[in-house]
VOMIDREN-478667 format. One record per residue: x, y, z of N, C-alpha, C in turn; residue in three letters. Coordinates in steps of 0.02 Angstrom, whole numbers, padded with zeros to 5 digits, always signed. Example, Ala and Ser with C-alpha at 12.3 -4.5 7.8 and 13.67 -1.06 7.14 Angstrom:
+00660-00284+00390+00615-00225+00390+00660-00165+00390ALA+00642-00112+00354+00684-00053+00357+00645+00002+00394SER
***
This chain:
-06662+00910-00860-06605+00953-00825-06539+00938-00857MET-06512+00993-00865-06436+00977-00887-06388+00984-00840SER-06351+00954-00815-06293+00983-00761-06228+00994-00795ALA-06199+01035-00772-06134+01059-00792-06082+00987-00776LEU-06061+00962-00813-06008+00908-00806-05927+00934-00833GLN-05885+00924-00778-05830+00932-00795-05787+00881-00816HIS-05728+00867-00858-05711+00836-00900-05650+00796-00849PRO-05660+00745-00841-05634+00695-00799-05561+00667-00839VAL-05505+00683-00810-05439+00647-00831-05431+00592-00828ALA-05414+00561-00894-05412+00480-00900-05334+00467-00880THR-05327+00398-00860-05262+00380-00852-05210+00388-00908PRO-05252+00368-00977-05210+00400-01026-05182+00476-01048ARG-05234+00501-01034-05227+00570-01032-05194+00609-00991GLY-05168+00551-00924-05126+00586-00868-05060+00563-00902ARG-05047+00493-00917-04985+00474-00951-04955+00517-00999ARG-05016+00546-01043-04996+00582-01114-04973+00649-01088ARG-05002+00675-01028-04968+00734-00992-04897+00739-00976GLY-04889+00693-00932-04838+00676-00915-04763+00678-00958ARG-04785+00638-01012-04740+00622-01068-04735+00682-01098GLY-04784+00719-01130-04764+00789-01137-04714+00831-01100SER-04729+00833-01033-04675+00865-00983-04608+00826-00976VAL-04599+00776-00988-04539+00738-00982-04492+00757-01067ARG-04519+00749-01110-04502+00776-01179-04479+00852-01176ARG-04523+00896-01144-04511+00955-01144-04449+00987-01107GLY-04442+00937-01048-04387+00942-00995-04328+00923-01039ARG-04332+00876-01069-04284+00831-01112-04255+00880-01147THR-04299+00910-01187-04284+00962-01244-04245+01030-01202ARG-04267+01047-01150-04230+01111-01121-04169+01091-01090ASP-04155+01028-01068-04098+01004-01049-04044+00998-01103GLY-04057+00982-01166-04017+00983-01226-04000+01051-01235TRP-04065+01088-01245-04031+01158-01264-03980+01195-01214LEU-03996+01180-01156-03949+01195-01114-03862+01178-01116PHE-03855+01121-01135-03801+01103-01139-03757+01101-01215ILE-03799+01112-01266-03798+01120-01318-03737+01155-01348SER-03729+01222-01316-03643+01247-01308-03588+01196-01295PRO-03587+01185-01250-03538+01141-01217-03524+01068-01259ALA-03587+01045-01287-03578+00994-01330-03538+01000-01395VAL-03554+01045-01424-03522+01097-01482-03459+01098-01479VAL-03437+01138-01419-03361+01138-01396-03328+01080-01396LEU-03350+01036-01366-03313+00967-01362-03324+00931-01420LEU-03371+00935-01453-03352+00903-01518-03303+00944-01568GLY-03305+01008-01569-03263+01041-01616-03186+01037-01598LEU-03166+01029-01532-03117+01033-01504-03080+00958-01496PHE-03135+00913-01456-03103+00860-01438-03119+00803-01496LEU-03177+00792-01513-03194+00716-01554-03179+00742-01627ALA-03163+00807-01636-03152+00797-01710-03067+00804-01713LEU-03018+00830-01684-02948+00803-01665-02939+00727-01670PRO-02981+00691-01628-02969+00620-01610-02990+00596-01669VAL-03031+00608-01710-03061+00566-01776-02993+00596-01836VAL-02966+00658-01836-02914+00669-01865-02861+00632-01841MET-02833+00644-01806-02778+00584-01765-02773+00518-01795ALA-02853+00501-01779-02843+00410-01798-02847+00407-01884ALA-02862+00449-01915-02845+00440-01996-02773+00461-02006TRP-02728+00506-01963-02670+00523-01986-02628+00472-01960VAL-02648+00411-01908-02598+00360-01902-02609+00321-01936SER-02648+00303-01991-02658+00254-02026-02642+00289-02105VAL-02607+00349-02105-02603+00365-02168-02515+00408-02174SER-02496+00417-02243-02442+00453-02243-02443+00516-02250ASP-02479+00556-02226-02487+00633-02209-02439+00663-02182TRP-02404+00706-02207-02329+00748-02211-02334+00811-02154ARG-02386+00824-02146-02402+00896-02105-02396+00950-02148GLY-02416+00939-02217-02437+00984-02279-02500+00973-02302VAL-02536+01026-02301-02610+01025-02316-02643+00989-02283GLY-02711+00983-02288-02744+00948-02264-02752+00861-02262SER-02751+00838-02198-02742+00759-02202-02787+00727-02245PRO-02853+00754-02244-02910+00737-02289-02914+00749-02357PHE-02851+00774-02392-02853+00783-02457-02842+00715-02487SER-02843+00737-02556-02840+00666-02601-02773+00651-02605SER-02697+00688-02589-02638+00675-02602-02613+00623-02548GLN-02658+00618-02511-02645+00587-02427-02666+00513-02459VAL-02619+00459-02431-02631+00400-02466-02643+00360-02398GLY-02697+00310-02388-02701+00259-02338-02646+00213-02349TYR-02618+00184-02273-02556+00146-02280-02571+00079-02238VAL-02618+00094-02185-02641+00030-02158-02615+00051-02103GLY-02607-00007-02080-02564-00022-01997-02484-00025-02002LEU-02458+00013-02053-02394+00013-02059-02362+00053-02015ASP-02393+00103-02000-02368+00150-01933-02363+00100-01882ASN-02398+00078-01857-02399+00019-01793-02352-00020-01797TYR-02339-00050-01865-02300-00106-01881-02217-00092-01854ARG-02214-00029-01890-02147-00004-01892-02140+00019-01822SER-02162+00019-01784-02154+00054-01694-02153-00008-01656ILE-02195-00050-01675-02203-00138-01636-02160-00183-01659LEU-02154-00188-01714-02111-00243-01748-02059-00219-01798THR-02019-00248-01819-01965-00252-01861-01895-00246-01845GLY-01882-00221-01784-01801-00213-01757-01796-00134-01778GLY-01838-00096-01795-01816-00024-01825-01794+00012-01775THR-01749+00072-01789-01753+00114-01737-01809+00160-01688LEU-01862+00178-01734-01916+00188-01702-01952+00136-01652ALA-01948+00063-01657-01964+00024-01614-01918+00026-01548GLN-01863+00027-01560-01813+00034-01517-01830+00092-01477ARG-01844+00145-01500-01868+00217-01464-01928+00200-01406ASP-01962+00165-01448-02040+00153-01422-02017+00122-01346PHE-01996+00062-01356-01972+00007-01309-01935+00057-01251GLY-01893+00096-01267-01843+00129-01222-01901+00182-01189THR-01941+00195-01220-01992+00256-01186-02041+00215-01142ALA-02075+00166-01166-02110+00103-01117-02072+00095-01040LEU-02013+00089-01059-01976+00065-01003-01948+00106-00962ARG-01946+00179-00979-01927+00226-00929-02004+00264-00907ASN-02044+00249-00929-02117+00277-00895-02146+00214-00867ASN-02132+00163-00895-02148+00113-00819-02123+00119-00749ALA-02066+00124-00755-02028+00131-00683-02041+00189-00651TYR-02070+00243-00701-02091+00311-00683-02165+00307-00640TYR-02207+00250-00667-02280+00241-00656-02263+00197-00573VAL-02210+00160-00587-02211+00100-00511-02184+00155-00463LEU-02150+00206-00478-02126+00232-00428-02171+00308-00388LEU-02190+00338-00438-02225+00390-00421-02303+00393-00396VAL-02328+00330-00419-02421+00325-00392-02420+00292-00328VAL-02376+00244-00307-02366+00223-00237-02349+00275-00180PRO-02300+00325-00222-02266+00372-00170-02321+00432-00161LEU-02339+00463-00218-02390+00505-00219-02448+00473-00177GLN-02475+00426-00178-02529+00412-00151-02513+00406-00075THR-02458+00371-00057-02437+00364+00030-02439+00430+00054ALA-02386+00476+00012-02373+00535+00040-02441+00580+00041LEU-02502+00571-00009-02554+00617+00006-02593+00590+00072ALA-02593+00525+00072-02647+00500+00136-02609+00518+00206LEU-02538+00514+00207-02511+00537+00257-02525+00615+00265GLY-02522+00645+00241-02545+00721+00246-02617+00754+00272LEU-02647+00701+00236-02717+00706+00243-02733+00696+00318ALA-02702+00647+00356-02710+00607+00403-02677+00665+00457VAL-02627+00698+00443-02589+00727+00482-02621+00800+00490LEU-02620+00828+00446-02689+00885+00429-02756+00884+00465VAL-02780+00836+00463-02860+00823+00488-02841+00807+00551ASN-02792+00800+00574-02796+00798+00656-02817+00854+00711ALA-02869+00841+00746-02885+00895+00789-02840+00933+00825LYS-02797+00893+00860-02740+00918+00899-02687+00966+00864VAL-02698+00963+00801-02643+01003+00753-02681+01070+00757LEU-02632+01128+00770-02660+01193+00774-02632+01231+00703ARG-02674+01270+00686-02645+01309+00623-02662+01244+00550GLY-02733+01214+00554-02739+01168+00500-02736+01200+00433ARG-02775+01254+00428-02775+01290+00369-02718+01313+00342GLY-02689+01341+00381-02603+01344+00371-02560+01298+00313PHE-02569+01244+00359-02534+01169+00322-02574+01149+00266PHE-02634+01148+00249-02665+01127+00210-02650+01178+00148ARG-02645+01244+00161-02639+01279+00102-02562+01266+00081THR-02518+01272+00135-02449+01258+00115-02436+01192+00085ALA-02473+01140+00083-02460+01069+00047-02486+01061-00015PHE-02542+01108-00006-02577+01126-00087-02535+01158-00147TYR-02498+01209-00103-02459+01264-00158-02447+01224-00207PHE-02386+01197-00207-02350+01162-00265-02399+01130-00319PRO-02464+01111-00292-02490+01076-00339-02520+01140-00403SER-02538+01199-00395-02566+01255-00415-02512+01297-00452VAL-02450+01293-00429-02391+01316-00462-02384+01302-00520THR-02352+01345-00559-02335+01310-00642-02292+01272-00633SER-02308+01192-00684-02270+01143-00681-02184+01172-00714SER-02195+01226-00766-02134+01242-00791-02086+01277-00732VAL-02127+01329-00693-02080+01356-00639-02048+01298-00597ALA-02098+01255-00574-02076+01215-00527-02010+01165-00554ILE-02017+01158-00609-01968+01107-00661-01892+01154-00655THR-01895+01218-00667-01845+01252-00666-01816+01254-00602VAL-01846+01267-00558-01827+01270-00500-01780+01197-00473LEU-01815+01144-00494-01794+01090-00480-01731+01064-00512TRP-01714+01091-00563-01667+01100-00612-01600+01132-00563LEU-01621+01185-00517-01569+01207-00488-01559+01187-00421PHE-01616+01158-00388-01593+01116-00318-01547+01049-00338LEU-01556+01010-00404-01521+00952-00408-01474+00966-00458PHE-01430+01025-00471-01389+01034-00509-01320+00995-00469SER-01273+01003-00499-01196+00964-00464-01189+01010-00410THR-01212+01082-00393-01180+01128-00336-01243+01151-00307THR-01309+01108-00315-01370+01127-00288-01368+01108-00206GLY-01432+01127-00201-01440+01128-00122-01446+01042-00101ALA-01456+01001-00136-01455+00935-00120-01392+00902-00125VAL-01373+00909-00155-01289+00894-00155-01256+00913-00092ASN-01275+00980-00087-01241+01016-00029-01264+00979+00043GLN-01331+00956+00042-01346+00919+00098-01324+00853+00100ALA-01322+00831+00053-01294+00760+00047-01221+00750+00071LEU-01181+00807+00058-01117+00811+00078-01101+00823+00168GLY-01154+00864+00188-01163+00865+00246-01162+00792+00280TRP-01182+00738+00251-01178+00677+00298-01128+00631+00259ILE-01086+00660+00216-01032+00603+00193-01054+00587+00124GLY-01091+00609+00086-01122+00562+00029-01101+00611-00018ILE-01063+00584-00072-01055+00627-00137-01126+00627-00176ALA-01174+00685-00193-01207+00671-00230-01203+00670-00312GLY-01224+00635-00341-01219+00615-00410-01249+00688-00458PRO-01228+00689-00528-01261+00757-00582-01299+00729-00588ASN-01363+00734-00564-01430+00707-00548-01470+00707-00653TRP-01465+00782-00669-01494+00785-00742-01445+00756-00795PHE-01394+00734-00771-01338+00722-00819-01322+00625-00817GLN-01343+00601-00767-01332+00547-00748-01382+00491-00798ASP-01353+00449-00841-01404+00405-00884-01392+00326-00851PRO-01357+00313-00794-01347+00249-00777-01420+00227-00727SER-01445+00170-00740-01481+00146-00705-01474+00138-00630GLY-01531+00149-00593-01523+00134-00505-01509+00064-00510VAL-01539+00010-00544-01539-00062-00516-01479-00085-00539LEU-01445-00049-00592-01384-00063-00616-01329-00047-00585HIS-01340+00009-00552-01273+00037-00499-01287+00002-00451SER-01336-00036-00431-01350-00068-00350-01307-00140-00380LEU-01328-00172-00434-01280-00221-00448-01210-00210-00455LEU-01200-00162-00471-01118-00148-00489-01088-00148-00427GLY-01124-00136-00374-01097-00136-00294-01075-00210-00266LEU-01099-00240-00311-01101-00324-00274-01054-00360-00332VAL-01037-00328-00392-00995-00358-00433-01013-00388-00495GLY-01094-00357-00504-01112-00383-00576-01126-00327-00612VAL-01062-00320-00655-01059-00262-00702-01075-00275-00774ASP-01085-00356-00792-01098-00352-00869-01159-00413-00867GLU-01181-00391-00920-01267-00441-00916-01244-00507-00926ALA-01280-00544-00906-01278-00612-00922-01305-00628-00995PRO-01283-00701-01014-01294-00709-01084-01372-00708-01102GLY-01413-00735-01054-01480-00744-01067-01513-00682-01062LEU-01482-00629-01022-01524-00563-01024-01504-00524-01081LEU-01445-00536-01106-01420-00497-01154-01432-00514-01221ALA-01459-00594-01236-01459-00612-01294-01553-00611-01317ASP-01596-00590-01267-01666-00577-01288-01683-00512-01272HIS-01736-00482-01315-01762-00436-01333-01819-00423-01341THR-01876-00354-01310-01920-00348-01304-01939-00273-01333ALA-01973-00281-01383-01977-00206-01422-01918-00164-01434LEU-01850-00210-01456-01792-00185-01472-01753-00184-01418GLY-01765-00194-01366-01714-00165-01304-01716-00232-01254VAL-01646-00270-01217-01626-00311-01221-01664-00329-01154SER-01677-00388-01126-01692-00386-01072-01653-00362-00996TRP-01581-00376-01023-01530-00329-00955-01558-00235-00958TRP-01564-00217-01024-01590-00144-01022-01662-00135-00995ASP-01699-00178-00985-01758-00164-00964-01757-00184-00886TRP-01711-00217-00861-01710-00207-00781-01655-00155-00750LEU-01624-00112-00797-01589-00055-00767-01622-00028-00713ALA-01695-00021-00717-01721+00023-00666-01722+00094-00687GLY-01753+00148-00668-01752+00205-00673-01682+00226-00676PRO-01656+00283-00712-01604+00315-00713-01612+00365-00653SER-01539+00394-00640-01530+00454-00585-01579+00518-00602VAL-01561+00525-00663-01615+00590-00696-01691+00581-00692ALA-01704+00514-00701-01776+00502-00696-01800+00505-00627MET-01747+00474-00582-01776+00483-00493-01772+00532-00479THR-01745+00593-00501-01760+00665-00482-01827+00698-00502ALA-01843+00677-00562-01916+00675-00600-01966+00651-00564LEU-01963+00579-00520-01992+00561-00489-02021+00600-00426VAL-01972+00627-00397-01968+00662-00333-02006+00726-00347LEU-01998+00747-00405-02029+00805-00428-02092+00793-00443LEU-02117+00748-00458-02190+00722-00481-02226+00702-00407ALA-02185+00686-00350-02219+00669-00284-02253+00733-00268ALA-02176+00772-00262-02205+00843-00242-02256+00885-00257PHE-02261+00888-00316-02314+00923-00363-02384+00900-00345THR-02393+00853-00348-02456+00815-00363-02481+00793-00286THR-02460+00781-00239-02477+00749-00181-02521+00796-00138SER-02528+00869-00166-02565+00908-00109-02634+00897-00166GLY-02644+00882-00214-02705+00872-00243-02747+00813-00214THR-02718+00767-00220-02724+00723-00185-02761+00711-00113PHE-02722+00748-00071-02724+00761-00020-02785+00797-00002MET-02825+00853-00048-02876+00884-00024-02942+00813-00036LEU-02920+00765-00082-02969+00698-00105-02978+00675-00031LEU-02916+00653-00004-02930+00611+00059-02955+00653+00118PHE-02941+00707+00119-02985+00765+00169-03040+00778+00175ILE-03050+00763+00119-03144+00778+00119-03181+00697+00126ALA-03132+00641+00111-03154+00596+00121-03152+00566+00218ALA-03089+00580+00231-03094+00590+00309-03147+00611+00346LEU-03175+00671+00302-03220+00700+00341-03305+00672+00340ASN-03307+00639+00303-03369+00607+00302-03369+00543+00350THR-03297+00521+00378-03309+00471+00415-03344+00497+00479ILE-03379+00453+00505-03422+00463+00570-03358+00456+00627GLY-03361+00502+00681-03334+00489+00738-03336+00431+00782GLU-03412+00418+00764-03436+00352+00814-03394+00288+00804GLU-03366+00280+00729-03338+00218+00714-03273+00223+00764LEU-03224+00281+00746-03174+00277+00794-03163+00278+00861ASP-03235+00311+00893-03227+00305+00963-03258+00241+00991GLU-03305+00198+00955-03325+00131+00955-03258+00083+00942ALA-03211+00098+00909-03144+00044+00906-03108+00055+00965ALA-03102+00115+00996-03043+00154+01020-03080+00115+01103ARG-03152+00117+01112-03180+00078+01174-03171+00011+01173MET-03163-00021+01114-03139-00093+01117-03075-00104+01132ASP-03019-00055+01126-02961-00062+01145-02905-00077+01077GLY-02935-00045+01031-02894-00047+00974-02844+00023+00964ALA-02802-00007+00940-02710+00052+00955-02751+00107+00898SER-02694+00138+00887-02699+00204+00825-02702+00153+00755ALA-02642+00128+00762-02638+00098+00695-02683+00043+00681TRP-02719+00003+00723-02775-00033+00710-02838+00009+00681GLN-02832+00045+00737-02910+00089+00690-02893+00114+00621ARG-02844+00144+00609-02818+00163+00543-02831+00116+00486PHE-02804+00049+00509-02796-00001+00445-02866-00033+00464ARG-02905-00041+00502-02962-00085+00510-03031-00045+00504HIS-03021+00024+00514-03082+00063+00506-03068+00124+00458VAL-03019+00160+00464-03001+00226+00422-03004+00198+00356THR-02958+00146+00336-02919+00137+00269-02980+00084+00235LEU-03027+00065+00277-03095+00025+00215-03130+00078+00202PRO-03148+00107+00244-03183+00175+00236-03164+00220+00174MET-03098+00239+00159-03062+00273+00109-03062+00231+00041LEU-03096+00169+00034-03078+00138-00031-03098+00173-00083ARG-03159+00205-00101-03175+00235-00143-03140+00302-00177PRO-03119+00334-00120-03065+00395-00132-02994+00360-00157THR-02983+00303-00121-02922+00277-00148-02905+00243-00222LEU-02981+00220-00248-02987+00188-00304-02983+00266-00350PHE-02999+00314-00340-03009+00378-00382-02926+00401-00388THR-02902+00398-00309-02837+00416-00318-02791+00381-00380VAL-02790+00325-00361-02755+00283-00391-02745+00285-00472LEU-02818+00282-00483-02844+00308-00560-02812+00363-00595THR-02826+00401-00550-02793+00475-00588-02727+00470-00580LEU-02696+00452-00524-02612+00446-00529-02598+00421-00607GLY-02631+00347-00604-02594+00316-00656-02604+00338-00717LEU-02673+00377-00733-02673+00401-00795-02635+00463-00804ILE-02613+00507-00755-02572+00573-00765-02500+00546-00773GLY-02465+00499-00738-02414+00483-00741-02385+00445-00801THR-02436+00400-00855-02422+00399-00923-02419+00434-00946TRP-02461+00504-00949-02462+00568-00983-02399+00614-00963GLN-02366+00603-00925-02298+00662-00925-02278+00688-00985VAL-02278+00747-00987-02242+00770-01046-02201+00829-01018PHE-02236+00893-00989-02198+00953-00971-02146+00957-00946ASP-02139+00901-00885-02064+00898-00846-02025+00876-00878GLN-02029+00830-00940-01977+00802-00984-01960+00858-01035ILE-02010+00901-01071-01995+00936-01103-01943+00992-01081TYR-01969+01019-01028-01938+01096-01000-01882+01065-00968VAL-01888+01006-00932-01818+00973-00881-01760+00947-00923GLY-01776+00889-00952-01722+00844-01002-01737+00838-01065THR-01787+00843-01101-01795+00828-01172-01768+00756-01195GLN-01800+00722-01145-01783+00655-01151-01709+00628-01140GLY-01667+00672-01129-01588+00641-01112-01586+00627-01043GLY-01535+00624-01013-01476+00602-01049-01485+00525-01078PRO-01457+00534-01159-01455+00453-01188-01520+00433-01178ALA-01569+00468-01192-01646+00439-01206-01668+00404-01135LYS-01662+00415-01076-01661+00390-01021-01735+00420-00996THR-01738+00478-01018-01805+00497-00989-01862+00511-01032THR-01836+00485-01098-01899+00490-01136-01971+00446-01134VAL-02015+00475-01126-02077+00453-01118-02128+00438-01187THR-02194+00405-01193-02212+00389-01244-02257+00458-01265PRO-02257+00493-01215-02296+00560-01241-02258+00613-01263ALA-02191+00625-01223-02136+00660-01273-02108+00621-01340TYR-02117+00562-01328-02088+00540-01402-02133+00542-01462LEU-02194+00541-01444-02260+00554-01488-02243+00628-01519SER-02237+00668-01463-02222+00738-01489-02155+00744-01531TYR-02109+00712-01508-02051+00730-01553-02045+00696-01625ASN-02071+00633-01618-02090+00610-01686-02120+00640-01740THR-02193+00668-01712-02227+00719-01764-02210+00774-01776ALA-02187+00827-01735-02173+00895-01735-02101+00900-01747PHE-02037+00866-01732-01977+00868-01748-01979+00831-01802VAL-01968+00767-01802-01953+00725-01846-01989+00721-01914GLY-02055+00751-01903-02099+00757-01958-02131+00693-01976GLN-02135+00661-01927-02171+00589-01959-02256+00582-01914ASN-02293+00611-01948-02350+00617-01909-02388+00555-01900TRP-02376+00508-01945-02414+00446-01948-02398+00408-01876GLY-02322+00404-01872-02283+00379-01826-02299+00423-01748GLN-02300+00460-01751-02317+00522-01698-02396+00484-01670GLY-02456+00493-01705-02507+00474-01690-02526+00399-01674ALA-02489+00355-01707-02505+00297-01693-02471+00283-01621ALA-02392+00326-01603-02386+00322-01529-02438+00342-01490ILE-02474+00393-01499-02508+00418-01454-02591+00357-01433ALA-02609+00338-01490-02656+00296-01478-02645+00215-01456PHE-02575+00202-01463-02539+00164-01428-02534+00160-01346ILE-02520+00226-01345-02526+00247-01270-02594+00271-01223LEU-02641+00290-01271-02723+00279-01246-02741+00205-01238PHE-02724+00144-01281-02736+00078-01255-02713+00051-01197ALA-02652+00080-01190-02608+00049-01138-02651+00078-01074ILE-02667+00135-01064-02696+00184-01021-02763+00152-01002ILE-02800+00135-01042-02869+00088-01041-02858+00036-00999VAL-02801-00009-01033-02798-00062-01011-02774-00083-00939ALA-02730-00036-00935-02703-00028-00855-02759-00011-00798LEU-02813+00032-00842-02858+00051-00778-02896+00012-00771THR-02927-00035-00824-02962-00098-00812-02943-00132-00781LEU-02867-00154-00765-02841-00197-00737-02849-00177-00647LEU-02830-00120-00651-02835-00095-00599-02895-00093-00569GLN-02949-00079-00609-03013-00095-00576-03041-00153-00537ARG-03002-00216-00597-03018-00292-00582-02992-00309-00499ALA-02925-00271-00512-02894-00296-00447-02927-00276-00386VAL-02942-00201-00377-02973-00179-00330-03056-00207-00306LEU-03084-00256-00376-03137-00273-00352-03194-00241-00368GLY-03195-00228-00435-03251-00169-00476-03262-00101-00456GLY-03310-00092-00454-03318-00015-00452-03347-00016-00356ALA-03280+00027-00328-03292+00024-00239-03338+00080-00223PRO-03367+00123-00260-03425+00170-00248-03481+00151-00256ASP-03495+00092-00287-03577+00052-00282-03600+00027-00228ALA-03650+00039-00202-03660+00022-00133-03678-00054-00134PRO-03649-00081-00070-03662-00140-00070-03720-00173-00065ASP-03751-00226-00089-03806-00262-00077-03808-00280+00002ARG-03874-00250+00019-03891-00272+00089-03901-00356+00117PRO-03846-00357+00161-03856-00438+00194-03921-00451+00231ARG-03927-00509+00208-03989-00530+00240-03980-00563+00305ARG-03992-00521+00370-03959-00533+00433-03998-00617+00451LEU-03950-00641+00481-03965-00712+00516-04038-00708+00552PRO-04078-00763+00556-04129-00745+00593-04121-00782+00669ARG-04151-00737+00710-04138-00741+00772-04171-00800+00817LEU-04144-00850+00850-04215-00896+00871-04254-00869+00927PRO-04309-00899+00910-04384-00859+00959-04371-00873+01024ARG-04368-00831+01060-04370-00839+01130-04431-00876+01170LEU-04431-00916+01214-04483-00937+01233-04529-00896+01262PRO-04579-00903+01272-04636-00855+01295-04653-00851+01370ARG-04649-00800+01405-04645-00802+01482-04695-00807+01512LEU-04728-00861+01552-04774-00872+01584-04798-00847+01646ARG-04832-00809+01662-04844-00783+01731-04853-00847+01789ARG-04839-00841+01842-04833-00910+01887-04897-00896+01918PRO-04929-00950+01930-04999-00937+01960-05011-00902+02035PRO-05070-00864+02036-05070-00835+02096-05023-00778+02110GLY-04987-00758+02053-04934-00678+02051-04982-00645+02003ARG-04978-00556+02029-05019-00513+01991-04962-00462+01969THR-04943-00448+01918-04914-00388+01891-04922-00338+01920PRO-04875-00288+01931-04892-00216+01978-04948-00182+01923PRO-04984-00142+01958-05037-00102+01921-05094-00135+01885GLY-05091-00201+01890-05145-00242+01840-05199-00266+01902ALA-05265-00257+01901-05308-00267+01957-05312-00359+01966PRO-05327-00368+02017-05327-00447+02046-05382-00485+02002PRO-05344-00536+01972-05395-00580+01935-05439-00616+01981ALA-05510-00618+01953-05561-00636+01993-05553-00707+02012PRO-05583-00720+02069-05581-00815+02095-05637-00839+02062SER-05629-00921+02063-05678-00954+02035-05732-00959+02098ASP-05721-00944+02139-05768-00946+02200-05813-00886+02211THR-05797-00838+02171-05846-00771+02166-05802-00721+02211GLY-05824-00664+02228-05769-00606+02256-05754-00619+02319ALA-05683-00592+02328-05648-00609+02379-05668-00560+02433THR-05661-00572+02505-05683-00539+02550-05656-00547+02614THR-05635-00493+02651-05598-00479+02717-05633-00541+02773THR-05599-00549+02815-05615-00576+02887-05696-00549+02906ASP-05698-00478+02898-05762-00454+02921-05821-00453+02866HIS-05794-00489+02820-05862-00498+02764-05868-00428+02716GLY-05808-00395+02715-05819-00329+02666-05785-00350+02614GLU-05816-00321+02551-05771-00309+02479-05720-00278+02498ASP-05656-00298+02486-05601-00245+02474-05605-00201+02428PRO-05641-00213+02366-05642-00151+02306-05688-00111+02333ARG
***
């Protein structure tokens, strides 16, 4: 008698079926993202490779950089920027000094301002929170060129800022035409007008130590305020999103424990914002080292090169000075600086803050002694324990049960 037998799926067959499904999904995924990969490779990866070759060649901007007429010069473009005491080295050192002060002022200022605005707008007692969120975010979506032109009018000699300072008896400077360093100006108030011999005789990247300590120029200070005004709205939204993920029970528990508003913010809210704070600081660090459009529209590096940044110097060297090798080399040095500072910031903040912490093993609690029932006492609802002498009877000889 023949029986109808169905094929039984073996474990190997099931694994083979799962593997084919997984390969099919992988193939479909690559098929969907292939247009984006092609575009990124064409407009991002290929230009980076071309720029890397230009930085080690003598290409002058005519013809293809991969033609046979273009020669390989090795690291000569990098040496002319970093060593030798040339004008290119001094310009690069000046650009690094200007950008370093710009970063040191903008990143803390915009982070603190964005966090303060987020806490203020997220307060439940504030009416019209949607209006204030839009108003604070509006400068971030406005054209940077338009904002820079507006800033030129506000900080001109007869602008609104100097008029407001005049109301309180302060004569405002000619903001975008004053190359004096803020720190040098403060030292001049206490009688230090000349550089000490030690600071004047030693240099770094072609710039004396005294000039490194000049601080940001007055023109750069106006650009610092411009950056804080235009970028705080974007980071405010990130902080608002993070604040909305914090449970209200934490704040209520801290309030019940007697914590003040500042203590709740410092010990409860701020630690919960650590991943967002890391993101804001990283984005701010990268953005401030790449500042270009405000410099190009507002000052073009002046006055006296006190607002030149590496990004603007790379553009000016390549497109204006037609020294494409040095311009590309400046761009790659700037890229290395950004990567190094980002890794340093990550190390200072203790690694990836968004990674979940390992669960800590709770301490083992001591075992409580087992409670024993006193003899002769019966818990409520439990039947009475049988007596060793037999059933309990009443005075009349009747069983109570």
